[in-house]
SEDRENTI-229487 format. One record per residue (C-alpha): x, y, z; residue number from 0; residue in three letters. Coordinates in Angstrom, 3 decimals. Layout:
% SEDRENTI-229487
REC       east      north         up   num   residuo
REC          X          Y          Z   NUM       ALA
...
***
This chain:
% SEDRENTI-229487
REC       east      north         up   num   residuo
REC   -317.422    -78.056    -46.746     0       UNK
REC   -314.650    -77.202    -49.199     1       UNK
REC   -314.226    -79.180    -52.411     2       UNK
REC   -311.387    -78.709    -54.903     3       UNK
REC   -311.679    -79.658    -58.571     4       UNK
REC   -308.257    -80.044    -60.144     5       UNK
REC   -306.561    -81.787    -63.058     6       UNK
REC   -304.425    -84.924    -62.981     7       UNK
REC   -302.517    -84.325    -66.189     8       UNK
REC   -301.488    -81.505    -68.555     9       UNK
REC   -304.729    -79.554    -68.304    10       UNK
REC   -307.645    -79.817    -70.762    11       UNK
REC   -309.109    -82.699    -68.745    12       UNK
REC   -312.645    -81.308    -68.671    13       UNK
REC   -312.519    -79.488    -65.328    14       UNK
REC   -314.822    -76.705    -66.509    15       UNK
REC   -317.749    -79.029    -67.014    16       UNK
REC   -317.202    -80.811    -63.700    17       UNK
REC   -316.911    -77.465    -61.896    18       UNK
REC   -320.063    -76.259    -63.621    19       UNK
REC   -321.946    -79.342    -62.402    20       UNK
REC   -320.595    -79.077    -58.847    21       UNK
REC   -321.235    -75.317    -58.701    22       UNK
REC   -324.960    -76.066    -58.643    23       UNK
REC   -324.425    -77.394    -55.110    24       UNK
REC   -322.053    -74.615    -54.030    25       UNK
REC   -322.479    -71.255    -52.334    26       UNK
REC   -319.067    -69.969    -53.421    27       UNK
REC   -316.776    -70.812    -56.368    28       UNK
REC   -313.157    -69.602    -56.293    29       UNK
REC   -310.407    -69.336    -58.888    30       UNK
REC   -307.225    -69.589    -56.830    31       UNK
REC   -304.288    -69.614    -59.299    32       UNK
REC   -303.272    -68.959    -62.876    33       UNK
REC   -304.645    -66.320    -65.205    34       UNK
REC   -306.143    -66.028    -68.665    35       UNK
REC   -303.647    -68.551    -70.066    36       UNK
REC   -306.125    -71.440    -69.995    37       UNK
REC   -309.844    -71.740    -70.557    38       UNK
REC   -312.642    -73.866    -69.188    39       UNK
REC   -315.253    -74.863    -71.740    40       UNK
REC   -318.828    -75.005    -70.477    41       UNK
REC   -321.993    -75.927    -72.361    42       UNK
REC   -325.369    -75.073    -70.830    43       UNK
REC   -328.769    -73.713    -71.826    44       UNK
REC   -327.221    -70.292    -72.470    45       UNK
REC   -324.820    -71.749    -75.064    46       UNK
REC   -321.163    -72.724    -75.258    47       UNK
REC   -318.637    -70.662    -73.307    48       UNK
REC   -314.858    -70.647    -72.840    49       UNK
REC   -314.140    -68.998    -69.489    50       UNK
REC   -310.610    -67.754    -68.950    51       UNK
REC   -310.718    -65.580    -65.845    52       UNK
REC   -314.190    -66.032    -64.436    53       UNK
REC   -315.001    -68.907    -62.069    54       UNK
REC   -317.332    -71.514    -63.564    55       UNK
REC   -320.079    -70.674    -61.060    56       UNK
REC   -321.067    -67.504    -62.928    57       UNK
REC   -324.081    -69.216    -64.510    58       UNK
REC   -325.832    -69.728    -61.155    59       UNK
REC   -327.680    -66.902    -59.406    60       UNK
REC   -327.138    -68.410    -55.954    61       UNK
REC   -323.345    -68.562    -56.277    62       UNK
REC   -320.783    -65.967    -55.228    63       UNK
REC   -317.754    -66.109    -57.537    64       UNK
REC   -314.337    -65.087    -56.269    65       UNK
REC   -311.082    -64.223    -58.016    66       UNK
REC   -308.614    -65.250    -55.319    67       UNK
REC   -305.390    -63.583    -54.236    68       UNK
REC   -303.347    -66.254    -56.058    69       UNK
REC   -304.723    -65.327    -59.488    70       UNK
REC   -302.876    -63.369    -62.170    71       UNK
REC   -305.662    -60.923    -63.001    72       UNK
REC   -305.908    -59.463    -66.484    73       UNK
REC   -308.371    -56.629    -65.849    74       UNK
REC   -309.307    -56.074    -69.504    75       UNK
REC   -310.087    -59.729    -70.105    76       UNK
REC   -312.008    -59.974    -66.831    77       UNK
REC   -314.299    -57.075    -67.802    78       UNK
REC   -314.630    -58.326    -71.401    79       UNK
REC   -315.750    -61.760    -70.160    80       UNK
REC   -318.359    -60.206    -67.897    81       UNK
REC   -319.682    -58.113    -70.783    82       UNK
REC   -319.750    -61.152    -73.052    83       UNK
REC   -321.923    -63.062    -70.563    84       UNK
REC   -324.368    -60.171    -70.351    85       UNK
REC   -324.546    -59.853    -74.145    86       UNK
REC   -325.456    -63.550    -74.390    87       UNK
REC   -328.298    -63.337    -71.906    88       UNK
REC   -326.589    -64.611    -68.760    89       UNK
REC   -327.859    -62.797    -65.624    90       UNK
REC   -325.229    -60.593    -64.004    91       UNK
REC   -323.230    -62.871    -61.673    92       UNK
REC   -322.083    -62.102    -58.148    93       UNK
REC   -318.344    -61.410    -58.424    94       UNK
REC   -315.707    -60.513    -55.867    95       UNK
REC   -312.047    -59.815    -56.653    96       UNK
REC   -309.514    -60.177    -53.863    97       UNK
REC   -307.833    -56.907    -52.937    98       UNK
REC   -304.666    -58.989    -52.541    99       UNK
REC   -304.678    -60.311    -56.120   100       UNK
REC   -302.080    -58.830    -58.439   101       UNK
REC   -302.383    -57.358    -61.922   102       UNK
REC   -301.117    -58.631    -65.246   103       UNK
REC   -299.701    -55.500    -66.865   104       UNK
REC   -299.364    -54.870    -70.625   105       UNK
REC   -295.585    -55.127    -70.299   106       UNK
REC   -295.949    -58.651    -68.858   107       UNK
REC   -297.740    -59.736    -72.032   108       UNK
REC   -295.196    -57.973    -74.245   109       UNK
REC   -292.219    -59.482    -72.415   110       UNK
REC   -293.793    -62.941    -72.636   111       UNK
REC   -294.174    -62.570    -76.419   112       UNK
REC   -290.710    -61.074    -76.899   113       UNK
REC   -289.054    -63.910    -74.978   114       UNK
REC   -290.951    -66.675    -76.794   115       UNK
REC   -289.935    -65.123    -80.111   116       UNK
REC   -286.314    -64.826    -78.957   117       UNK
REC   -286.231    -68.485    -77.864   118       UNK
REC   -287.741    -69.569    -81.188   119       UNK
REC   -287.538    -73.379    -81.443   120       UNK
REC   -286.522    -73.581    -77.759   121       UNK
REC   -289.630    -71.738    -76.554   122       UNK
REC   -291.888    -72.992    -73.763   123       UNK
REC   -295.049    -73.023    -75.866   124       UNK
REC   -296.423    -70.130    -73.813   125       UNK
REC   -299.905    -68.764    -74.500   126       UNK
REC   -298.210    -65.344    -74.379   127       UNK
REC   -300.632    -64.154    -71.716   128       UNK
REC   -297.883    -62.672    -69.553   129       UNK
REC   -298.055    -65.362    -66.886   130       UNK
REC   -294.348    -66.109    -66.345   131       UNK
REC   -293.314    -62.418    -66.240   132       UNK
REC   -296.258    -61.715    -63.906   133       UNK
REC   -295.301    -64.372    -61.355   134       UNK
REC   -291.617    -63.445    -61.684   135       UNK
REC   -292.501    -59.888    -60.690   136       UNK
REC   -294.807    -61.047    -57.899   137       UNK
REC   -292.050    -62.990    -56.197   138       UNK
REC   -289.448    -60.334    -56.975   139       UNK
REC   -291.785    -57.981    -55.065   140       UNK
REC   -292.302    -55.587    -57.967   141       UNK
REC   -295.846    -56.599    -58.886   142       UNK
REC   -298.869    -54.349    -58.418   143       UNK
REC   -301.339    -55.611    -55.832   144       UNK
REC   -304.879    -54.385    -56.454   145       UNK
REC   -305.011    -52.788    -53.001   146       UNK
REC   -302.192    -50.436    -54.073   147       UNK
REC   -304.459    -48.843    -56.666   148       UNK
REC   -306.596    -47.432    -53.874   149       UNK
REC   -303.680    -46.108    -51.827   150       UNK
REC   -301.215    -43.256    -52.135   151       UNK
REC   -300.780    -41.771    -55.643   152       UNK
REC   -297.199    -40.718    -54.936   153       UNK
REC   -296.329    -44.296    -53.992   154       UNK
REC   -297.730    -45.561    -57.306   155       UNK
REC   -295.719    -42.987    -59.244   156       UNK
REC   -292.502    -43.921    -57.449   157       UNK
REC   -293.086    -47.622    -58.012   158       UNK
REC   -293.965    -47.108    -61.700   159       UNK
REC   -290.720    -45.177    -62.172   160       UNK
REC   -288.697    -47.925    -60.473   161       UNK
REC   -290.309    -50.635    -62.617   162       UNK
REC   -289.863    -48.694    -65.871   163       UNK
REC   -286.134    -48.379    -65.120   164       UNK
REC   -285.830    -52.144    -64.582   165       UNK
REC   -287.971    -53.243    -67.522   166       UNK
REC   -286.373    -50.870    -70.000   167       UNK
REC   -283.077    -52.703    -69.676   168       UNK
REC   -284.860    -55.665    -71.297   169       UNK
REC   -286.797    -53.536    -73.785   170       UNK
REC   -283.769    -51.602    -74.980   171       UNK
REC   -280.848    -54.021    -74.807   172       UNK
REC   -282.313    -57.539    -75.082   173       UNK
REC   -285.433    -57.135    -77.200   174       UNK
REC   -284.612    -53.858    -79.012   175       UNK
REC   -288.095    -52.438    -78.470   176       UNK
REC   -289.360    -48.913    -77.682   177       UNK
REC   -288.967    -48.146    -73.990   178       UNK
REC   -291.774    -47.995    -71.430   179       UNK
REC   -292.784    -44.642    -69.989   180       UNK
REC   -293.736    -43.965    -66.389   181       UNK
REC   -296.801    -42.011    -67.481   182       UNK
REC   -298.134    -44.907    -69.583   183       UNK
REC   -297.742    -47.321    -66.653   184       UNK
REC   -299.428    -44.913    -64.261   185       UNK
REC   -302.346    -44.210    -66.596   186       UNK
REC   -302.868    -47.943    -67.058   187       UNK
REC   -303.034    -48.417    -63.297   188       UNK
REC   -305.598    -45.632    -62.888   189       UNK
REC   -307.680    -47.189    -65.659   190       UNK
REC   -307.595    -50.545    -63.848   191       UNK
REC   -308.646    -48.844    -60.616   192       UNK
REC   -311.783    -47.521    -62.289   193       UNK
REC   -312.565    -50.836    -64.009   194       UNK
REC   -312.161    -53.005    -60.920   195       UNK
REC   -313.551    -50.733    -58.186   196       UNK
REC   -317.071    -52.293    -58.215   197       UNK
REC   -315.685    -55.790    -57.611   198       UNK
REC   -312.755    -55.405    -55.206   199       UNK
REC   -313.280    -56.746    -51.695   200       UNK
REC   -311.558    -58.284    -48.688   201       UNK
REC   -312.233    -61.852    -49.780   202       UNK
REC   -310.115    -63.297    -46.962   203       UNK
REC   -312.499    -61.908    -44.355   204       UNK
REC   -315.505    -62.977    -46.434   205       UNK
REC   -314.213    -66.546    -46.726   206       UNK
REC   -313.232    -66.739    -43.057   207       UNK
REC   -316.857    -66.082    -42.147   208       UNK
REC   -318.159    -68.386    -44.906   209       UNK
REC   -316.150    -71.300    -43.495   210       UNK
REC   -317.441    -70.595    -39.976   211       UNK
REC   -320.997    -70.569    -41.318   212       UNK
REC   -320.528    -73.938    -43.019   213       UNK
REC   -320.961    -72.682    -46.588   214       UNK
REC   -320.274    -75.036    -49.483   215       UNK
REC   -317.115    -73.723    -51.158   216       UNK
REC   -315.686    -74.923    -54.462   217       UNK
REC   -312.066    -74.366    -55.505   218       UNK
REC   -311.571    -74.352    -59.278   219       UNK
REC   -308.103    -75.328    -60.463   220       UNK
REC   -306.512    -74.368    -63.765   221       UNK
REC   -304.307    -76.676    -65.867   222       UNK
REC   -303.193    -79.943    -64.220   223       UNK
REC   -300.682    -81.588    -61.888   224       UNK
REC   -298.134    -82.171    -64.651   225       UNK
REC   -297.923    -78.405    -65.243   226       UNK
REC   -297.067    -77.648    -61.614   227       UNK
REC   -293.645    -75.954    -61.294   228       UNK
REC   -292.520    -78.339    -58.517   229       UNK
REC   -294.176    -81.647    -59.395   230       UNK
REC   -294.734    -81.253    -63.131   231       UNK
REC   -292.624    -81.602    -66.274   232       UNK
REC   -290.302    -78.737    -65.347   233       UNK
REC   -289.334    -76.466    -67.069   234       UNK
REC   -292.260    -76.904    -69.495   235       UNK
REC   -294.734    -75.968    -66.776   236       UNK
REC   -296.864    -73.003    -65.806   237       UNK
REC   -295.740    -70.437    -63.233   238       UNK
REC   -298.386    -70.984    -60.557   239       UNK
REC   -299.057    -74.056    -58.450   240       UNK
REC   -301.783    -76.179    -60.023   241       UNK
REC   -302.376    -78.353    -56.950   242       UNK
REC   -305.379    -78.539    -54.638   243       UNK
REC   -303.083    -77.839    -51.689   244       UNK
REC   -302.349    -74.394    -53.124   245       UNK
REC   -306.051    -73.580    -52.907   246       UNK
REC   -305.497    -72.856    -49.220   247       UNK
REC   -302.896    -70.221    -50.113   248       UNK
REC   -304.370    -68.903    -53.367   249       UNK
REC   -307.791    -68.340    -51.823   250       UNK
REC   -306.918    -67.787    -48.170   251       UNK
REC   -308.531    -70.851    -46.584   252       UNK
REC   -307.533    -73.258    -43.803   253       UNK
REC   -305.833    -76.258    -45.475   254       UNK
REC   -307.541    -78.743    -43.157   255       UNK
REC   -310.969    -77.602    -44.417   256       UNK
REC   -310.365    -78.911    -47.959   257       UNK
REC   -312.185    -82.223    -47.501   258       UNK
REC   -312.942    -83.377    -51.061   259       UNK
REC   -310.413    -83.306    -53.891   260       UNK
REC   -312.073    -84.286    -57.141   261       UNK
REC   -309.284    -84.927    -59.637   262       UNK
REC   -310.260    -84.947    -63.302   263       UNK
REC   -308.783    -87.563    -65.639   264       UNK
REC   -309.611    -87.655    -69.342   265       UNK
REC   -310.327    -91.036    -70.952   266       UNK
REC   -307.438    -90.319    -73.345   267       UNK
REC   -304.659    -87.713    -73.180   268       UNK
REC   -304.273    -84.253    -74.662   269       UNK
REC   -302.011    -81.276    -74.069   270       UNK
REC   -301.368    -77.775    -75.366   271       UNK
REC   -297.819    -76.480    -75.321   272       UNK
REC   -294.382    -78.025    -75.210   273       UNK
REC   -293.157    -80.677    -72.786   274       UNK
REC   -292.758    -84.404    -72.226   275       UNK
REC   -295.773    -86.494    -73.267   276       UNK
REC   -294.894    -90.195    -73.250   277       UNK
REC   -298.159    -91.588    -74.653   278       UNK
REC   -298.367    -89.026    -77.489   279       UNK
REC   -299.587    -90.186    -80.908   280       UNK
REC   -299.152    -88.548    -84.308   281       UNK
REC   -300.403    -88.410    -87.870   282       UNK
REC   -303.781    -89.798    -88.950   283       UNK
REC   -304.233    -91.630    -85.636   284       UNK
REC   -303.909    -88.350    -83.698   285       UNK
REC   -306.017    -86.408    -86.196   286       UNK
REC   -308.900    -88.854    -85.859   287       UNK
REC   -308.873    -88.734    -82.061   288       UNK
REC   -308.531    -84.934    -82.118   289       UNK
REC   -311.508    -84.624    -84.453   290       UNK
REC   -313.725    -86.847    -82.308   291       UNK
REC   -312.590    -85.550    -78.931   292       UNK
REC   -314.017    -82.761    -76.796   293       UNK
REC   -317.002    -80.935    -78.259   294       UNK
REC   -316.172    -80.006    -81.808   295       UNK
REC   -312.578    -81.196    -81.609   296       UNK
REC   -309.521    -80.881    -79.389   297       UNK
REC   -308.331    -77.305    -79.757   298       UNK
REC   -307.065    -75.022    -76.989   299       UNK
REC   -309.826    -72.934    -75.377   300       UNK
REC   -307.421    -69.995    -75.067   301       UNK
REC   -305.121    -70.342    -78.084   302       UNK
REC   -307.216    -72.294    -80.582   303       UNK
REC   -304.114    -74.418    -81.203   304       UNK
REC   -304.653    -78.094    -82.061   305       UNK
REC   -304.012    -80.083    -78.901   306       UNK
REC   -301.358    -82.768    -78.863   307       UNK
REC   -303.052    -86.152    -78.562   308       UNK
REC   -302.218    -89.422    -76.842   309       UNK
REC   -303.687    -92.514    -75.249   310       UNK
REC   -304.722    -92.637    -71.612   311       UNK
REC   -301.502    -92.545    -69.583   312       UNK
REC   -302.175    -94.387    -66.347   313       UNK
REC   -298.641    -93.828    -65.042   314       UNK
REC   -299.052    -90.054    -65.336   315       UNK
REC   -302.672    -90.114    -64.130   316       UNK
REC   -301.857    -92.184    -61.049   317       UNK
REC   -299.015    -89.803    -60.200   318       UNK
REC   -301.194    -86.739    -60.829   319       UNK
REC   -303.916    -88.060    -58.523   320       UNK
REC   -301.365    -88.757    -55.801   321       UNK
REC   -299.838    -85.292    -56.131   322       UNK
REC   -303.291    -83.748    -55.931   323       UNK
REC   -304.266    -85.896    -52.943   324       UNK
REC   -307.328    -87.085    -54.855   325       UNK
REC   -310.272    -88.378    -52.851   326       UNK
REC   -312.226    -89.215    -56.020   327       UNK
REC   -311.821    -89.094    -59.789   328       UNK
REC   -314.067    -87.631    -62.472   329       UNK
REC   -313.415    -89.548    -65.714   330       UNK
REC   -314.266    -87.437    -68.748   331       UNK
REC   -314.893    -87.665    -72.524   332       UNK
REC   -315.408    -91.415    -72.505   333       UNK
REC   -317.812    -91.011    -75.433   334       UNK
REC   -314.977    -89.933    -77.777   335       UNK
REC   -313.501    -93.456    -77.875   336       UNK
REC   -316.560    -95.242    -79.280   337       UNK
REC   -315.079    -95.512    -82.792   338       UNK
REC   -312.182    -97.799    -81.820   339       UNK
REC   -312.099   -101.606    -82.100   340       UNK
REC   -309.294   -101.693    -79.543   341       UNK
REC   -308.151    -98.905    -77.251   342       UNK
REC   -304.444    -98.650    -76.382   343       UNK
REC   -303.676    -97.611    -72.797   344       UNK
REC   -300.253    -96.726    -71.398   345       UNK
REC   -299.771    -98.938    -68.313   346       UNK
REC   -296.032    -98.484    -67.722   347       UNK
REC   -292.914    -96.798    -69.095   348       UNK
REC   -289.753    -98.308    -70.472   349       UNK
REC   -286.731    -96.398    -69.152   350       UNK
REC   -283.270    -97.453    -70.319   351       UNK
REC   -284.477   -100.999    -70.960   352       UNK
REC   -286.307   -101.352    -67.628   353       UNK
REC   -290.069   -101.243    -67.074   354       UNK
REC   -291.208    -98.729    -64.458   355       UNK
REC   -294.662    -97.817    -63.178   356       UNK
REC   -293.723    -94.542    -61.437   357       UNK
REC   -293.586    -91.074    -62.979   358       UNK
REC   -289.962    -89.863    -63.051   359       UNK
REC   -288.469    -86.382    -63.213   360       UNK
REC   -288.216    -84.700    -66.594   361       UNK
REC   -284.576    -85.647    -67.175   362       UNK
REC   -285.562    -89.337    -67.094   363       UNK
REC   -288.991    -88.777    -68.652   364       UNK
REC   -287.256    -87.657    -71.842   365       UNK
REC   -285.906    -91.211    -72.237   366       UNK
REC   -289.175    -93.015    -71.478   367       UNK
REC   -291.228    -94.974    -73.985   368       UNK
REC   -294.827    -96.084    -73.422   369       UNK
REC   -295.731    -99.679    -72.568   370       UNK
REC   -299.176   -100.144    -74.087   371       UNK
REC   -301.977   -102.576    -73.312   372       UNK
REC   -304.960   -102.874    -75.661   373       UNK
REC   -308.462   -103.029    -74.217   374       UNK
REC   -311.586   -104.006    -76.208   375       UNK
REC   -313.603   -101.097    -77.604   376       UNK
REC   -317.400   -100.841    -77.469   377       UNK
REC   -317.961    -99.626    -81.047   378       UNK
REC   -321.072    -97.527    -80.388   379       UNK
REC   -322.223    -94.068    -79.359   380       UNK
REC   -322.734    -93.907    -75.590   381       UNK
REC   -324.056    -90.340    -75.451   382       UNK
REC   -327.528    -90.155    -73.989   383       UNK
REC   -327.043    -93.072    -71.583   384       UNK
REC   -328.162    -91.909    -68.111   385       UNK
REC   -327.031    -94.760    -65.842   386       UNK
REC   -323.534    -96.169    -65.488   387       UNK
REC   -324.953    -99.695    -65.388   388       UNK
REC   -326.406    -99.169    -68.884   389       UNK
REC   -323.012    -98.558    -70.499   390       UNK
REC   -321.715   -101.347    -72.738   391       UNK
REC   -319.697   -103.892    -70.780   392       UNK
REC   -316.467   -102.958    -72.572   393       UNK
REC   -316.960    -99.286    -71.633   394       UNK
REC   -317.488   -100.214    -67.980   395       UNK
REC   -314.446   -102.494    -68.090   396       UNK
REC   -312.374    -99.599    -69.467   397       UNK
REC   -313.456    -97.307    -66.607   398       UNK
REC   -312.888    -99.986    -63.980   399       UNK
REC   -309.469   -100.908    -65.366   400       UNK
REC   -308.452    -97.237    -65.128   401       UNK
REC   -309.846    -97.012    -61.600   402       UNK
REC   -307.854   -100.027    -60.431   403       UNK
REC   -304.618    -98.720    -61.965   404       UNK
REC   -305.061    -95.185    -60.619   405       UNK
REC   -305.998    -96.449    -57.160   406       UNK
REC   -308.684    -93.809    -56.521   407       UNK
REC   -312.439    -94.393    -56.882   408       UNK
REC   -314.038    -93.013    -60.047   409       UNK
REC   -317.299    -91.480    -58.851   410       UNK
REC   -318.235    -89.523    -61.994   411       UNK
REC   -318.060    -90.507    -65.663   412       UNK
REC   -318.742    -87.958    -68.412   413       UNK
REC   -320.279    -89.330    -71.608   414       UNK
REC   -321.057    -86.110    -73.475   415       UNK
REC   -320.470    -82.345    -73.510   416       UNK
REC   -323.486    -80.994    -71.610   417       UNK
REC   -324.202    -80.709    -67.888   418       UNK
REC   -326.614    -83.617    -68.074   419       UNK
REC   -324.052    -86.007    -69.568   420       UNK
REC   -322.719    -87.235    -66.225   421       UNK
REC   -322.994    -90.780    -64.872   422       UNK
REC   -322.611    -91.288    -61.134   423       UNK
REC   -321.192    -94.439    -59.540   424       UNK
***
């Protein structure tokens, strides 16, 4: 059985916690896209962790964790995360890295930073992790696949020379930076070979056999549907596909085996980075929600930047669930809203004087305004409640209103930061 856990919105929906909970029932957990540009926050008996590269199954001894071929692998950050777990008392996890994954190189990170600085106020709000340059190189066929590190040295030298020639046009003439050297690129590759050698494997073959044996496999998505380059708020999107369907490609699995698609929706909205955000709120109203949200506030797990805040956007969430092909919804951070007398919810958009309930392309989204409906608040702390039926009536009504509007059953409700704070319906 293959289950995918993915986001309905801009990311930051609480996927890490849901993946952590579901990993307890899984034999294999796979990261299938993205890189170190987003983090999943997990709280367990070892402490609080923000995972950027590692799959969220690393806290379970019975789980094999895989970095899939679709991932943008930053080798230094991967090793640093593993060391950090060990230093904090987490048993050494079982990790496999696909030999078909490709490497984020130092020049990807530099080019990302240079371009964001050059764009200035027109920048994409990048985390400057090298993701866009990495995927550009991958599809331009000038990326380094991990398998190449273990091949012919002369081939690596020739490729490094070819890449240095191309990149130095940008370094010298566009960004006015010191040029790359072939030797520096080559030495970096040899360093990565040594670092990654204990983990590299043919994960495609491993997963082919795991599917035949009926193993429980969990696909862990990064960011959310609205950051997908095809179906998201283009161009303010990420550079890898954030959809459950891509799990088949990014991990090397049969698409028809992905049976369960758990799509995570937050009880309000938040986002890091630039882009259209119709239900966004500002000022004291946003500051209060940001302070109460998440665990210790709404700040990016990778960047530390304050997240942009907004009310639950049911237009965007319904669209995100449809794009993901959601079979169920996990509704998170409901506990953060307990301070409100009334809770605004975005139920439609106003576009050029007309009310619409569909999510348009970015060109039209720029002109949309939120149509808000206010629902009664419950004015109490709901953390610690163990059964959905024991929630205040207004809290249950809020969940059930969202469920009806989204059109997908909400099977899980999160009412606190820890693993145990999950209510099942």
